[in-house]
N, C-alpha and C positions, 0 to 999 in steps of 0.2 A: 242176278246174271242173268238166269233166264231171259229176262225183260228188254235187257240191254240186243242178247242172241235176235230176237224181235225182229227190236229198229234195225241192225244189220242187212238183214233183207231188203231194205230199198232201197230206190234209186238214191236219194236223197243224202248224206251222209248226218250221222246221229246231234251233233252240235246242233246244226239247223235245226231238226227238227227238234230233236229239245227245245228249243232253243225259240222255236214258232207255239208250242208246245206252251211254255214259259212265258212266253210276252199277253198269250193268249187270257191263263190265268192268274198272273203277277197284278194286272194293270189294266185288265180285264178292257181287251183291245178289242175290235169288230173282225174279221176275218179276214175284209181288205184291210184295215187298220194294218193289219201283219202283213197280209202284204203287198204292203208300198215302204213298206220302212225294210222288208228286205233287197226289192231292188233297188231301196238309194243302196244299200251294200252290193249290190251288183248277184242277188240272187233270184232267179226268174222261178217262181213258183207261183198258180194258181190260188184262188181264196178257196177251193171244193178241195184244193188235194192238203192245206190248214183242214178244211174243216171233216179233211175225212183223219188227217192226223191228228187231231183235235181227238172227235168221240175215239179212235183206237186205245189213246195214249195216257190221254188226260186222267183214270185213276188213279196213277202208277202216280204223276206229276202234282199234279191235286194229296194228297200227302206226303211226298215230299216235302213241299211249299209250307205248308201247316205243319211240320215238326217244324223248319227252319224261324219260323217263327214263334 
């Protein structure tokens, strides 16, 4: 619960941040590939922002993905 409170302070919705981090860890895509995929869906974010999200929040998402597999 505390983790999602940290995500709420960002400008982008939690679902976008979660989706970007999930794509990075699940499919081993580059930050620029994720930027392209989000832009295709109409979400404009820079690869630098995606990089900072992955650095900040990747530990939690990585653990969740490993538990599901």
